[in-house]
C-alpha positions as CSV (number, residue, x, y, z in Angstrom):
1,M,-61.6,2.7,29.3
2,K,-57.9,2.1,29.4
3,K,-57.3,-1.6,30.4
4,F,-57.9,-4.1,27.7
5,C,-57.4,-7.7,26.7
6,I,-56.8,-8.4,23.0
7,I,-58.0,-11.7,21.4
8,S,-56.7,-12.2,17.9
9,N,-57.5,-14.9,15.4
10,Q,-54.1,-16.0,14.3
11,D,-55.5,-17.4,11.1
12,K,-56.5,-13.9,10.0
13,D,-53.9,-11.8,11.9
14,N,-50.7,-13.2,10.4
15,G,-47.9,-13.0,12.9
16,L,-50.2,-11.1,15.2
17,K,-49.2,-7.9,13.4
18,V,-52.5,-6.1,14.0
19,A,-52.7,-7.3,17.6
20,G,-49.2,-5.9,18.2
21,F,-50.1,-2.6,16.6
22,V,-53.2,-2.3,18.7
23,A,-51.2,-3.1,21.9
24,E,-48.5,-0.5,21.0
25,E,-51.2,2.2,20.3
26,I,-52.9,1.4,23.7
27,A,-49.5,1.8,25.5
28,K,-48.9,5.1,23.7
29,R,-52.1,6.4,25.2
30,G,-51.2,5.4,28.7
31,G,-53.3,2.2,28.7
32,E,-52.6,-1.5,29.3
33,A,-53.2,-4.4,27.0
34,R,-52.8,-8.2,27.5
35,L,-52.5,-10.2,24.3
36,L,-54.4,-13.5,24.0
37,S,-54.9,-15.5,20.9
38,T,-57.1,-18.1,19.2
39,N,-57.2,-20.0,15.9
40,E,-59.7,-21.7,13.7
41,A,-58.2,-25.2,14.4
42,A,-59.0,-24.8,18.1
43,K,-62.5,-23.5,17.3
44,A,-63.2,-26.4,15.0
45,K,-62.4,-28.8,17.8
46,G,-64.7,-27.0,20.1
47,E,-61.8,-25.9,22.3
48,G,-62.5,-22.2,22.2
49,F,-59.7,-19.8,22.8
50,T,-56.3,-21.1,23.6
51,D,-56.0,-19.1,26.9
52,L,-58.3,-16.8,28.7
53,S,-56.3,-16.6,31.9
54,G,-55.1,-13.1,31.1
55,I,-58.6,-11.7,31.7
56,T,-58.4,-10.4,35.2
57,G,-60.6,-8.3,37.5
58,D,-59.1,-5.0,36.3
59,T,-59.9,-5.7,32.6
60,E,-62.3,-3.0,31.3
61,G,-62.9,-4.2,27.7
62,I,-62.0,-6.9,25.2
63,I,-60.8,-6.1,21.7
64,I,-61.5,-8.9,19.2
65,I,-59.4,-9.0,16.0
66,G,-60.7,-11.2,13.3
67,G,-64.1,-11.4,11.6
68,D,-67.7,-11.9,12.6
69,G,-67.1,-15.5,13.3
70,T,-64.4,-14.6,15.8
71,M,-66.8,-12.1,17.4
72,I,-69.5,-14.8,17.8
73,Q,-67.0,-17.3,19.2
74,A,-65.8,-14.6,21.6
75,A,-69.3,-13.8,22.8
76,R,-70.0,-17.4,23.7
77,E,-66.6,-17.9,25.4
78,L,-66.6,-14.6,27.3
79,V,-70.2,-14.5,28.5
80,R,-69.1,-15.4,32.1
81,F,-66.8,-12.4,32.3
82,N,-69.6,-9.8,31.7
83,L,-67.2,-7.5,29.8
84,P,-67.9,-5.3,26.8
85,I,-66.3,-6.3,23.5
86,I,-65.4,-4.5,20.3
87,G,-64.3,-6.0,17.0
88,I,-61.6,-5.1,14.4
89,D,-62.6,-6.5,11.1
90,L,-60.2,-8.8,9.2
91,G,-63.0,-10.8,7.7
92,T,-65.3,-10.4,4.7
93,L,-68.6,-9.0,6.0
94,G,-67.7,-7.0,9.1
95,Y,-71.2,-6.8,10.5
96,L,-70.4,-7.3,14.1
97,A,-66.7,-6.4,13.9
98,E,-67.3,-2.8,12.9
99,V,-63.8,-1.2,13.2
100,E,-61.9,-1.3,9.9
101,P,-58.1,-1.7,10.2
102,D,-57.5,1.9,8.8
103,D,-59.7,3.3,11.7
104,I,-57.9,1.6,14.6
105,E,-56.3,4.7,15.9
106,D,-59.4,6.8,15.8
107,A,-61.4,4.0,17.5
108,L,-58.8,3.8,20.3
109,D,-59.0,7.6,20.7
110,R,-62.7,7.4,21.2
111,L,-62.5,4.5,23.6
112,F,-60.0,6.4,25.8
113,S,-62.1,9.6,25.7
114,G,-65.3,7.7,26.5
115,E,-67.0,8.5,23.1
116,Y,-68.9,5.2,22.9
117,H,-72.0,3.5,24.2
118,I,-72.7,-0.1,25.3
119,E,-75.3,-2.1,23.3
120,E,-76.6,-5.3,25.0
121,R,-77.4,-8.2,22.7
122,I,-79.6,-11.1,24.0
123,L,-78.3,-14.7,24.0
124,L,-80.1,-17.9,23.5
125,E,-79.7,-20.7,26.1
126,G,-80.4,-24.2,24.7
127,T,-80.9,-27.3,26.8
128,V,-80.9,-30.7,25.2
129,I,-83.2,-33.3,26.8
130,T,-82.5,-37.0,26.1
131,D,-84.5,-39.7,27.7
132,G,-86.0,-37.1,30.1
133,K,-82.6,-35.9,31.3
134,E,-80.5,-32.9,30.5
135,S,-77.6,-34.0,28.4
136,Y,-76.2,-30.6,27.2
137,K,-76.6,-26.9,27.8
138,G,-75.1,-24.1,25.7
139,H,-75.4,-20.5,24.6
140,A,-75.7,-18.8,21.2
141,L,-75.4,-15.2,20.1
142,N,-76.7,-15.8,16.6
143,D,-78.8,-19.0,16.5
144,I,-79.5,-22.5,17.5
145,V,-80.1,-24.7,14.5
146,L,-81.6,-28.2,14.2
147,G,-80.7,-29.6,10.8
148,R,-80.3,-32.8,8.8
149,S,-77.5,-35.2,9.7
150,G,-75.2,-35.5,6.7
151,F,-77.1,-36.6,3.6
152,S,-80.1,-37.9,5.5
153,R,-83.6,-37.4,4.2
154,I,-85.9,-34.7,5.3
155,V,-86.6,-34.4,9.0
156,T,-89.7,-33.6,11.1
157,V,-89.6,-31.5,14.2
158,K,-92.4,-30.4,16.4
159,V,-92.2,-26.8,17.6
160,C,-94.0,-25.5,20.7
161,A,-94.0,-22.1,22.3
162,N,-94.9,-22.0,25.9
163,D,-96.3,-25.6,25.6
164,Q,-98.6,-24.5,22.8
165,L,-98.1,-26.3,19.4
166,L,-96.9,-24.0,16.6
167,G,-96.6,-26.8,14.1
168,S,-94.6,-29.7,12.7
169,Y,-91.9,-28.6,10.4
170,R,-90.9,-31.0,7.6
171,G,-87.8,-30.2,5.6
172,D,-84.1,-29.6,6.2
173,G,-84.5,-28.3,9.7
174,V,-85.4,-25.2,11.7
175,I,-83.5,-22.1,12.9
176,I,-84.1,-20.2,16.1
177,A,-82.5,-16.8,15.7
178,T,-81.8,-13.8,17.9
179,P,-82.0,-10.3,16.5
180,T,-78.2,-10.4,16.1
181,G,-78.5,-13.7,14.2
182,S,-81.5,-12.6,12.1
183,T,-79.1,-11.2,9.5
184,A,-77.2,-14.5,9.3
185,Y,-78.5,-18.0,8.4
186,N,-82.0,-16.9,9.3
187,L,-81.9,-14.2,6.5
188,S,-80.5,-16.7,4.0
189,A,-83.3,-19.1,4.8
190,G,-85.9,-16.4,4.1
191,G,-86.5,-15.2,7.7
192,P,-87.1,-11.7,8.8
193,I,-84.6,-9.1,9.9
194,L,-85.0,-8.1,13.6
195,L,-83.6,-4.9,15.0
196,P,-81.2,-5.4,17.9
197,N,-83.7,-4.1,20.5
198,A,-86.6,-6.1,19.1
199,G,-87.0,-8.4,22.2
200,A,-87.9,-11.3,19.9
201,F,-86.8,-14.5,18.3
202,A,-87.4,-15.7,14.8
203,I,-88.4,-19.3,14.1
204,T,-87.5,-20.1,10.5
205,P,-87.9,-23.4,8.6
206,I,-85.0,-24.5,6.4
207,C,-86.1,-25.6,2.9
208,P,-89.6,-26.6,4.1
209,H,-91.5,-29.3,2.2
210,S,-94.7,-27.3,2.3
211,L,-95.5,-23.9,0.8
212,D,-97.5,-22.8,3.9
213,M,-94.5,-23.1,6.3
214,R,-93.4,-19.5,7.2
215,S,-91.1,-17.8,9.7
216,V,-92.8,-17.0,13.1
217,V,-91.6,-14.2,15.4
218,V,-92.1,-14.8,19.1
219,S,-91.3,-12.8,22.2
220,D,-87.9,-13.3,23.8
221,S,-89.8,-14.2,27.0
222,D,-91.3,-17.3,25.4
223,E,-89.8,-20.7,25.9
224,I,-89.5,-22.7,22.7
225,N,-89.4,-26.5,22.7
226,I,-88.3,-28.4,19.6
227,T,-88.8,-32.2,19.6
228,V,-87.4,-34.6,16.9
229,M,-90.3,-36.6,15.5
230,Q,-90.3,-39.9,13.6
231,S,-91.4,-39.7,10.0
232,K,-91.2,-43.4,9.2
233,K,-92.0,-46.3,11.6
234,S,-89.0,-48.3,10.4
235,Q,-86.3,-45.7,11.0
236,K,-85.4,-43.2,13.7
237,E,-84.7,-39.7,12.7
238,E,-81.2,-38.2,13.0
239,V,-80.8,-34.5,13.5
240,V,-77.8,-32.3,14.4
241,V,-78.2,-29.4,16.8
242,S,-75.6,-26.6,16.6
243,F,-75.0,-23.5,18.7
244,D,-73.7,-20.6,16.5
245,G,-72.5,-23.3,14.0
246,N,-70.5,-25.1,16.7
247,N,-70.9,-28.0,19.1
248,G,-72.8,-30.2,16.6
249,L,-74.7,-32.7,18.7
250,L,-76.5,-35.7,17.2
251,L,-80.2,-36.0,18.2
252,T,-82.6,-38.9,17.6
253,T,-86.3,-39.4,17.7
254,G,-87.8,-38.1,20.9
255,D,-85.0,-35.8,21.9
256,T,-86.0,-32.2,22.7
257,V,-84.2,-28.9,22.7
258,C,-85.6,-26.3,25.1
259,I,-84.6,-22.8,24.1
260,R,-85.1,-19.6,26.1
261,R,-83.5,-16.2,26.5
262,A,-80.3,-16.5,28.6
263,K,-79.9,-14.5,31.8
264,D,-76.6,-13.0,30.5
265,T,-76.1,-10.7,27.6
266,T,-73.3,-9.9,25.2
267,K,-72.2,-6.3,25.6
268,L,-71.0,-4.6,22.4
269,I,-69.0,-1.4,22.4
270,K,-70.5,0.8,19.7
271,L,-68.8,3.9,18.4
272,D,-71.6,5.0,16.0
273,E,-75.2,5.5,17.2
274,G,-76.5,4.5,13.8
275,G,-74.2,1.5,13.4
276,F,-76.8,-1.2,12.9
277,I,-79.0,0.7,10.4
278,N,-75.9,1.9,8.5
279,N,-74.5,-1.6,8.3
280,L,-77.9,-3.0,7.2
281,R,-78.1,-0.4,4.5
282,E,-74.5,-0.6,3.3
283,K,-73.8,-4.4,3.6
284,I,-77.2,-6.1,3.2
285,L,-79.8,-3.9,1.6
286,K,-77.6,-2.2,-0.9
């Protein structure tokens, strides 16, 4: 692997110093690098990366400089390119972006010598149905979340798997998480940790108003439908659905989100065979 695009989060990589260093090191090794950039302001507006035109047919891999949030954003924006990605961690957790700044040169040596493997991570595809018609479709690497709108009261959603009723969840909402996202919001809400190759999704209620509401793990071949229900006759429910924390869309009573495994996957470049377990032990289970 010798031809890369570099996407750097300018809010974390001040003056693109790290990106410039990576580009120089790639050139020293006889490779090629095209530098792209993104920032949190564009991400907050739902604009994604500022420019992806530098990704051409000869690009072999994408180097992401930032944190786990930048990696997740990259996965969603880059899914159509079907290229492997690797992250350099300038964030706080470094769970997906596994290369530390001090290890950049060693990581590049291993990329150039082929000492890596590709790990495929499943993506969620969510389709919003309003008045019987598709109104939005998006992807998520971590999770799709239906939650309360602002300071509204508790919400009620009906959850079905393959047209069979799992139950009605009353509380602050519900999370549908991939194995990648199982260590994020899902874990904070009391959901289970899924290994990357688990082939499953976790359905986890957020602050449920009943002690018998628990997380449910389903196969990634199942289709999950979540419908916003009406708790009080005099008032419609208002729920926000988000994809990896972005694209917050307002739903009302009767709207449904159909969630299934996406056809595409995110391809992560891994330098360490025991990366997930090591990260789990060192950063979460310590």
